[in-house]
Structures are given as C-alpha cells and as structure tokens.
C-alpha positions in Angstrom: 0.0 0.0 0.0 1.3 3.5 -1.0 0.1 6.5 1.0 -1.3 9.4 -1.0 -2.2 13.0 -0.2 -4.9 14.6 -2.4 -4.6 18.4 -2.9 -7.9 20.4 -2.3 -8.4 21.3 -5.9 -8.3 17.6 -6.9 -10.5 16.5 -4.0 -13.2 18.9 -5.1 -13.3 17.4 -8.6 -14.9 14.2 -7.4 -17.5 12.8 -5.1 -15.5 11.8 -2.0 -16.6 8.1 -1.9 -15.9 7.6 -5.6 -12.4 9.1 -5.2 -11.6 7.0 -2.2 -12.8 3.8 -3.9 -10.7 4.7 -6.9 -7.6 5.1 -4.8 -8.0 2.0 -2.8 -8.7 -0.1 -5.9 -5.3 1.0 -7.3 -3.4 0.3 -4.1 -3.3 3.8 -2.5 -4.3 4.8 1.1 -5.3 8.4 1.4 -3.9 10.4 4.3 -4.8 13.8 5.7 -2.6 16.0 7.8 -2.9 16.9 11.4 -1.4 20.3 11.3 -3.3 23.5 10.5 -1.0 24.4 7.7 -3.3 26.9 6.1 -3.5 28.8 9.3 0.3 28.5 9.8 1.0 29.9 6.3 -1.4 32.8 6.9 0.4 33.6 10.2 3.8 33.5 8.5 2.6 36.0 6.0 1.2 38.2 8.7 4.5 38.2 10.5 6.3 39.0 7.3 4.0 42.0 6.8 4.7 43.2 10.4 8.5 43.2 9.7 8.4 44.8 6.2 8.3 48.4 5.1 7.3 47.3 1.5 4.4 45.3 0.1 4.9 41.6 0.8 4.4 39.3 -2.2 2.5 36.1 -2.0 4.8 33.3 -3.2 2.6 30.2 -2.5 2.8 29.6 -6.3 6.4 28.7 -7.6 5.6 30.4 -10.9 5.4 33.7 -9.0 9.0 33.3 -7.9 10.0 32.7 -11.5 8.3 36.0 -12.5 10.0 37.9 -9.7 13.4 36.5 -10.7 12.9 38.1 -14.2 12.5 41.5 -12.6 15.6 43.8 -12.7 14.6 45.7 -9.6 12.7 44.2 -6.6 13.8 46.9 -4.1 10.2 48.1 -3.7 8.7 44.8 -2.6 9.4 42.1 0.0 9.7 38.5 -1.2 9.4 36.1 1.9 10.8 32.7 2.2 7.5 30.9 3.0 6.7 27.4 1.6 3.3 26.7 -0.1 0.7 24.9 2.1 1.1 21.8 0.0 4.8 21.6 0.9 4.0 21.9 4.6 1.5 19.0 4.2 4.1 16.9 2.4 6.8 17.6 5.0 4.4 16.5 7.8 3.7 13.3 5.9 7.4 12.6 5.4 8.1 13.0 9.2 5.1 11.0 10.6 6.1 7.9 12.4 3.5 5.5 10.9 4.5 6.4 7.4 8.3 6.2 7.9 9.8 3.9 5.2 6.6 3.8 3.2 6.1 5.3 -0.3 4.1 8.5 -0.3 2.6 10.3 -3.3 1.7 14.0 -3.1 -0.7 15.1 -5.8 -0.4 18.7 -7.2 -2.6 21.0 -9.3 0.4 22.0 -11.5 3.8 20.8 -12.7 5.5 23.7 -11.0 4.5 22.6 -7.5 5.5 19.0 -8.4 8.9 20.1 -9.5 9.4 22.2 -6.4 8.4 19.4 -4.1 10.6 16.8 -5.8 13.6 19.1 -5.6 13.3 19.0 -1.8 13.9 15.2 -1.8 11.7 14.3 1.1 12.2 10.7 2.1 10.1 8.1 0.2 8.0 11.0 -1.3 7.1 11.7 -4.9 5.2 14.8 -6.0 3.1 14.3 -9.2 0.5 16.5 -11.1 -2.9 15.0 -10.8 -3.5 14.6 -14.5 -0.2 12.7 -14.8 -1.2 10.4 -12.0 -4.6 9.7 -13.6 -2.9 9.0 -17.0 -0.5 6.6 -15.2 -3.4 4.6 -13.8 -5.2 4.6 -17.1 -8.6 5.6 -15.8 -10.3 8.3 -13.8 -13.5 8.7 -11.7 -16.3 10.8 -13.2 -15.4 14.5 -12.8 -17.6 17.4 -11.8 -16.9 20.8 -13.2 -15.3 23.3 -10.9 -16.6 26.8 -11.5 -14.2 28.4 -9.0 -11.2 27.3 -7.1 -11.6 25.6 -3.6 -9.0 28.2 -2.5 -10.1 31.2 -4.5 -8.6 34.7 -4.6 -9.1 36.4 -1.3 -7.0 34.0 0.8 -5.5 36.8 3.0 -8.6 39.0 3.4 -9.3 38.0 7.0 -5.9 39.0 8.2 -6.8 42.6 8.9 -4.1 44.1 6.6 -4.4 46.1 3.4 -4.3 43.4 0.6 -4.6 43.2 -3.1 -5.2 40.2 -5.3 -3.9 39.6 -8.8 -4.3 36.5 -11.0 -3.0 35.7 -14.4 0.6 36.0 -15.8 0.2 39.2 -17.8 -2.0 40.9 -15.1 0.7 40.1 -12.5 3.5 41.5 -14.7 1.5 44.7 -15.3 0.7 45.1 -11.6 4.3 44.7 -10.5 5.5 47.1 -13.2 2.8 49.8 -13.0 0.3 49.5 -10.2 1.9 48.3 -7.0 1.8 51.0 -4.2 3.3 51.2 -0.8 -0.2 51.5 0.9 -0.8 47.8 0.0 0.8 45.5 2.6 0.2 42.1 1.1 -0.3 41.1 -2.5 -1.9 37.8 -3.3 -0.6 36.4 -6.6 -1.9 33.4 -8.4 -0.2 32.6 -11.7 -3.3 30.7 -13.1 -6.1 33.1 -13.7 -8.8 32.9 -11.0 -7.0 30.1 -9.1 -5.3 26.7 -9.1 -8.3 24.9 -10.6 -6.9 26.2 -13.9 -3.5 24.6 -13.2 -1.8 22.5 -15.9 -2.0 19.5 -13.6 -5.8 19.7 -13.5 -6.8 20.5 -17.1 
C-alpha cells in the first residue's frame, strides 16, 4: 500500500466516496494532515507584513517566484521565504512515524509545484501532477466541473491588513510594473487566472 495526499483542488473534482474507492482499488491509502498548515502559512505572511516596510508578495505559487526572478529591480517589494501549504503538508507526511519507510505520493494541481516538491527530496516521497497520476493509472472517476477554485482569490482578506489580489501572468506582470503601491501591505498572486483549478496539472 502506498500513501497518497490529495490536494484540495483535486479533491473537489470528485465525489468523496468515488475518489476514495478509486484510490483503494489502485493500491493507495489516502492520508490527511494533522497540522493547521493553512493557518500556519497565513500567520507566517502576517509576521512578514509586520516586519516589512514594503508590500509583501505572496509566493505560494512557484511560478510567481520565477516571474520575480525576471525583474531587474525588486527593491520596492518584499519576497518572503515561505513554503506553499502543499509543501508543509508533504513535510508532515514525510516525518510522521506511521509512514516512515513507506512510499508517499503528493498530488499537485500543477507541474511547478510537483517540480518544487521533488527538488526538496523528502524521504520516500514523490510529487506528481494529478492529470499525470490519472494517466499513469489509465482511468479516472467521473469528474464534476469546478466553476471556481476551492481556494479562490481572497486567501488573505481576513488578516486585517491592506491586501490586493492579482491573478494571471500578464496581469501580474503589469501590476508589478505599473500598479503596486506602498499602501498595500500584502499582494496575493496566483499565476493561473482565478486560481489553481486552472493549473496545468488539472486541465
């Protein structure tokens, strides 16, 4: 039996019972995390805002880091070293006693997150985009259409700081070049327009 963690975007594509039956039939045991990693990541961004005199950029998406690396001047923003929620979940799985020495698969909504995770080389852990995983098994449960992301834009709104939200590659580039202002404390950025349900590991 191989353990598997299902990212929230993938989980919302299917009826829960059908997805779990599908996984078990193919020899996978689904696991959930114990830690409140969503809350932990939000708290880390809040602490980053408190320490910064410039707008803090949301880098939960690895593609955002790539865009920032293309910029000649990033002196007017703060780029924190905060891992995506998915990485926190995978790290917990790699350290849990009952799963030590057991193979673990972490599904992702995009190739970028899979590449980022695999580069970390967690013990006995493989990150794979969901559509690649499904293709490997040769079948898929009946999908339902996601009209919006399970984690939509607005992730940081409850933190009580001045936020902005930008999605889509060109919109992000334009915002960073022409629109970012010092009165914004935290800028949510999602490379895929409207959220991760448009990731290349889902389509």
